[in-house]
VOGU-3710 file (C-alpha; in Angstrom, 3 decimals, decimal comma):
1> mrtrrtatat> -0,033/-0,004/-0,022  1,290/3,455/-0,881  1,856/5,998/1,887  -0,680/8,755/1,174  0,391/12,410/1,553  -1,470/15,525/2,635  -1,253/18,997/1,219  -2,522/22,431/2,345  -1,771/24,532/-0,671  -4,716/26,508/-1,980
11> alavlfssvv> -3,981/25,914/-5,670  -2,498/22,462/-6,149  -0,815/21,053/-9,190  -1,573/17,663/-10,621  1,263/15,331/-11,493  0,787/14,399/-15,146  2,296/11,053/-16,099  2,148/9,462/-19,563  2,394/5,722/-19,451  3,979/4,583/-22,751
21> lvggaanpaa> 3,274/1,016/-23,863  6,711/0,350/-25,333  7,169/-2,113/-28,232  5,579/-5,562/-28,153  3,253/-7,163/-25,660  6,084/-8,598/-23,561  7,559/-5,220/-22,653  6,535/-3,470/-19,433  4,960/-0,080/-19,338  7,388/2,809/-18,913
31> adssaplpik> 7,103/6,341/-17,646  7,420/8,618/-20,638  7,248/11,797/-18,621  5,684/13,535/-15,633  5,036/17,202/-14,991  2,954/19,222/-12,541  -0,172/20,766/-14,060  -1,655/24,084/-12,803  -5,142/22,872/-11,981  -7,219/22,727/-8,786
41> ssgdivvdgv> -9,409/19,753/-9,688  -9,686/17,042/-12,330  -13,052/16,404/-13,929  -12,321/14,413/-17,107  -9,526/13,554/-19,477  -9,439/12,737/-23,212  -6,606/12,150/-25,653  -6,532/13,613/-29,222  -4,375/11,342/-31,319  -4,580/13,474/-34,419
51> hqrvfisdpa> -2,925/16,516/-32,719  -1,206/14,466/-29,996  -2,767/16,451/-27,174  -4,305/15,624/-23,853  -7,230/17,615/-22,507  -8,060/17,767/-18,749  -11,069/19,616/-17,368  -10,754/21,589/-14,153  -14,241/22,237/-12,738  -13,055/24,218/-9,768
61> sgkivatdys> -11,142/26,733/-11,961  -13,603/26,672/-14,869  -10,962/25,752/-17,463  -9,501/23,068/-19,660  -5,790/22,455/-19,778  -4,357/21,192/-23,119  -0,955/19,524/-23,013  1,215/17,671/-25,432  2,129/14,038/-24,820  5,033/15,024/-22,579
71> gkvvrtigsl> 2,717/16,958/-20,230  3,851/20,406/-21,414  0,959/22,895/-21,198  0,095/24,077/-24,747  -2,844/26,277/-23,841  -5,425/26,879/-21,105  -9,015/27,446/-22,272  -10,969/29,427/-19,682  -14,392/30,922/-19,014  -15,884/27,449/-18,685
81> pgvtglelst> -17,494/27,550/-15,199  -17,930/24,066/-13,754  -16,672/22,333/-16,835  -16,731/18,588/-16,241  -17,254/15,995/-18,972  -15,290/16,075/-22,254  -15,893/14,294/-25,571  -14,091/14,358/-28,896  -15,902/14,396/-32,232  -15,380/11,269/-34,318
91> dsgtlyaavs> -12,874/13,099/-36,546  -11,072/14,608/-33,500  -11,687/18,088/-34,957  -13,839/19,284/-32,049  -13,701/18,902/-28,278  -17,109/19,184/-26,646  -17,185/20,286/-22,997  -20,096/20,249/-20,600  -20,123/23,640/-18,912  -22,561/22,946/-16,070
101> qagaiaaidt> -22,635/26,350/-14,430  -23,323/28,075/-17,752  -25,981/25,606/-18,815  -24,227/24,960/-22,086  -22,043/22,679/-24,156  -18,883/24,395/-25,505  -17,329/23,394/-28,811  -13,533/23,823/-29,020  -11,481/23,603/-32,214  -8,700/21,013/-31,413
111> atlaetkrya> -6,344/22,551/-33,957  -6,567/26,201/-32,823  -7,625/25,375/-29,227  -10,168/28,165/-29,378  -13,857/27,938/-28,459  -15,894/28,203/-31,647  -19,471/27,709/-30,433  -21,488/27,460/-27,325  -24,816/25,543/-27,344  -27,198/27,103/-24,819
121> lgkgiepryp> -29,391/24,396/-23,303  -32,024/26,400/-21,495  -32,785/27,697/-18,003  -32,100/25,263/-15,189  -30,169/22,810/-17,328  -26,795/21,625/-15,927  -24,992/19,313/-18,341  -22,355/16,986/-16,919  -21,324/14,184/-19,236  -21,327/14,230/-23,052
131> amaggklwfg> -20,927/11,216/-25,422  -21,071/10,860/-29,228  -23,415/8,153/-30,539  -25,818/7,723/-33,392  -24,510/10,809/-35,106  -25,504/13,066/-32,190  -23,894/14,452/-29,071  -25,703/13,132/-26,037  -25,347/14,577/-22,541  -26,546/13,637/-19,120
141> fnssdaanrg> -27,885/16,663/-17,246  -29,541/17,865/-14,052  -32,773/19,769/-14,561  -34,919/21,954/-12,355  -37,705/19,321/-12,483  -37,512/17,771/-9,042  -39,500/14,687/-10,111  -37,222/13,990/-13,089  -33,932/15,694/-12,087  -31,481/13,532/-14,017
151> qigsidvssp> -32,131/13,241/-17,723  -30,502/12,699/-21,141  -30,556/15,287/-23,892  -28,971/15,554/-27,349  -27,562/17,958/-29,899  -27,517/17,230/-33,589  -24,071/18,693/-34,127  -24,048/17,491/-37,799  -26,873/19,861/-38,618  -26,263/23,557/-39,383
161> daevtlpsdg> -29,146/24,337/-37,019  -27,619/22,110/-34,306  -30,987/21,371/-32,822  -31,014/20,699/-29,047  -33,455/18,024/-27,904  -34,537/17,772/-24,258  -36,964/15,118/-23,001  -40,393/16,556/-22,133  -42,178/13,503/-20,665  -39,750/12,335/-18,029
171> answysaprl> -38,716/9,353/-20,157  -35,269/7,938/-19,323  -35,132/9,956/-16,087  -32,513/9,377/-13,398  -31,947/10,358/-9,824  -29,298/12,841/-11,025  -27,343/13,431/-14,219  -26,206/10,065/-15,509  -22,740/9,453/-16,746  -22,699/8,456/-20,404
181> asdpgapdvl> -20,337/6,232/-22,381  -20,060/5,186/-26,029  -17,546/3,883/-28,515  -17,050/4,720/-32,225  -16,868/0,939/-32,930  -20,472/0,590/-31,888  -21,872/3,946/-32,984  -25,526/3,262/-32,093  -24,900/2,073/-28,488  -25,260/4,606/-25,677
191> aaaqegsswv> -24,698/3,450/-22,085  -25,617/5,388/-18,917  -24,797/4,870/-15,280  -26,026/6,465/-12,094  -23,382/8,001/-9,779  -23,782/9,075/-6,186  -25,958/6,213/-5,052  -25,087/3,070/-3,086  -26,144/0,685/-5,824  -25,174/1,360/-9,433
201> slavydvssg> -28,018/1,573/-11,915  -27,051/0,972/-15,598  -28,928/1,311/-18,823  -28,166/0,631/-22,489  -29,921/2,543/-25,287  -30,150/2,030/-29,048  -29,902/5,573/-30,511  -29,820/4,617/-34,203  -33,206/6,341/-34,735  -32,063/9,562/-33,059
211> vpqkvasgpn> -34,357/8,768/-30,104  -32,987/6,689/-27,213  -34,701/3,346/-27,059  -33,874/1,384/-23,881  -32,456/-2,059/-24,572  -31,573/-3,069/-21,055  -31,528/-1,808/-17,492  -30,116/-3,267/-14,320  -28,164/-5,021/-13,069  -30,709/-7,008/-11,130
221> gtdgtspayl> -28,385/-9,244/-9,111  -29,725/-10,253/-5,715  -26,664/-12,278/-4,685  -24,350/-9,353/-3,866  -22,791/-9,210/-7,320  -24,249/-5,817/-8,269  -21,686/-2,946/-8,201  -21,914/-0,139/-5,652  -20,760/3,480/-5,612  -19,911/4,034/-9,258
231> kdfdvtpdgk> -16,501/5,546/-9,993  -16,084/4,937/-13,762  -17,276/2,762/-16,622  -16,760/2,293/-20,355  -18,127/0,422/-23,373  -16,112/-2,099/-25,326  -15,531/-1,351/-29,061  -17,974/-4,028/-30,188  -20,667/-2,546/-27,984  -21,288/-5,891/-26,322
241> elivgggspq> -19,947/-5,209/-22,819  -19,690/-2,567/-20,102  -16,650/-2,494/-17,830  -17,653/-1,002/-14,496  -15,492/0,164/-11,592  -16,765/1,262/-8,181  -16,431/0,987/-4,444  -17,759/-2,587/-4,530  -16,545/-5,186/-5,305  -13,329/-3,991/-3,670
251> daaqvfstad> -10,910/-6,044/-5,742  -12,057/-5,932/-9,392  -13,857/-4,248/-12,255  -16,995/-6,050/-13,326  -18,125/-6,911/-16,869  -21,774/-6,722/-17,893  -23,422/-7,753/-21,113  -25,167/-4,858/-22,928  -27,852/-7,271/-24,086  -29,399/-7,728/-20,649
261> lslvgsyrtg> -26,819/-6,316/-18,144  -26,061/-9,733/-16,687  -22,668/-10,156/-15,042  -20,404/-12,002/-17,416  -16,887/-11,459/-16,055  -14,386/-9,374/-14,066  -10,858/-8,033/-14,162  -9,000/-8,265/-10,867  -6,930/-5,353/-9,450  -6,752/-6,229/-5,816
271> swvgavavap> -8,524/-2,995/-4,829  -11,497/-0,955/-5,891  -11,340/0,436/-9,432  -11,642/4,209/-9,823  -10,788/4,591/-13,489  -11,730/2,551/-16,564  -10,634/3,105/-20,180  -11,063/0,765/-23,157  -8,772/1,207/-26,182  -10,034/0,998/-29,809
281> dgmialgnsq> -8,748/-2,595/-30,029  -10,409/-3,612/-26,776  -7,402/-3,353/-24,499  -8,560/-2,412/-21,022  -6,802/-0,059/-18,564  -7,957/-0,014/-14,963  -6,706/2,332/-12,258  -7,074/2,703/-8,497  -6,269/5,559/-6,184  -4,974/3,975/-3,011
291> ftpdvfvypp> -2,986/0,804/-3,597  -0,153/-0,183/-5,867  0,106/-0,895/-8,740  -1,801/2,212/-9,942  -2,667/0,971/-13,465  -3,499/-2,523/-14,790  -3,644/-3,231/-18,488  -5,715/-6,283/-19,563  -6,222/-7,896/-23,021  -9,976/-8,315/-23,546
301> gstsalrtyd> -11,251/-11,500/-21,880  -7,910/-12,212/-20,156  -7,656/-13,308/-16,510  -4,112/-11,947/-16,135  -2,884/-8,365/-16,503  -0,508/-7,821/-19,453  1,186/-4,926/-17,615  0,953/-2,991/-14,423  2,277/0,465/-13,634  2,888/2,482/-10,533
311> fpytsgstta> 3,282/6,280/-10,545  6,706/7,532/-9,415  6,639/9,187/-6,026  7,583/12,883/-6,124  9,504/13,122/-2,873  9,357/16,544/-1,173  6,568/17,943/-3,416  3,827/19,833/-1,597  1,877/20,610/-4,728  1,780/17,517/-6,874
321> tndlsetgla> -0,301/14,452/-6,010  0,447/10,956/-7,202  -2,854/9,209/-6,815  -5,136/8,450/-9,781  -8,259/10,558/-10,279  -11,643/9,006/-10,582  -12,353/8,714/-14,323  -8,675/9,632/-14,776  -7,525/7,316/-17,573  -7,663/7,827/-21,318
331> wapdrsrvsp> -6,032/5,907/-24,191  -4,365/7,411/-27,199  -6,292/6,136/-30,269  -3,251/4,117/-31,518  -2,918/2,475/-28,065  0,657/3,768/-27,766  0,015/5,161/-24,345  -2,357/5,652/-21,470  -2,669/9,108/-20,005  -3,601/9,164/-16,335
341> spptctgtst> -4,777/12,208/-14,336  -4,218/12,074/-10,576  -6,560/14,071/-8,310  -6,096/17,248/-6,334  -7,419/18,584/-3,083  -7,513/22,064/-1,647  -7,433/23,682/1,744  -5,909/26,588/3,538  -5,583/25,495/7,170  -6,697/21,909/7,531
351> pcac> -4,740/19,287/5,642  -6,822/17,175/3,190  -5,888/13,700/2,102  -4,918/13,357/-1,526
//
């Protein structure tokens, strides 16, 4: 178990590490680079393989930090209050960001790193997690409707009019804004998961018609196999499985079939899984925030990790944290590397555990 450190700095930096998967399958993962990032929080992380950039949202500061693969800051994109979830367009030309406190989705050109459009969603709408599927940008959001607070909306970003569609009948409602996940390999599959509750609720939708049609919901396990306290999840490239990490079980990520959300497998890490990322070829990266190793890499369906990786400890640092953030893993599209984003904490007089 790693010794955890405390920090009291008001504005903490995040230690950015890029785990390079060197050469063939037999080679271990190596640390390409690490660098402190000037952010106060970590909301989401995506990797743009076309421009070889990593984007990390900072909800507390209302900004997105763009780095190169070595962790060098290329640009900071501000005026994004509460920005959380990030999603790349299928051509990697646009980064979409959920700006919850502005009630909008921001579109950022990944070449110029400038915001080019902001989609206003309406009064009382707080978007959290976007995902591309079925030719649209879907987003989980909190609404002002107490009876149907968590809902799923969409934007037809392929249309010049970019029509925003919000549910009006409470269909597909959730306790709060659901996290969404999708994969370009299964373009019509949209998955949703409830966070902030003791038992994880999942749903799978077919969005090929432009309207979400629920295919499955659950899991309905009564034998203690259902996950608890969602931390992260992802869809496999064939759209057939969901990989789910949470506070329970405390030693593995679970695998559920998208056909009926039955439990079909697991990937062991020895501790609870806080980050899940599936590569375009199905390779699975799992991360945890308290025990070593920090990152496990599994071939799909394997019972043994291909590689493990532990973040280097930055001795003497009072601003950089070394633990992995929840939802803090993202693959480069060519599977050459996994980019992790450790968490931060803030405080001015009382130490807080990072």
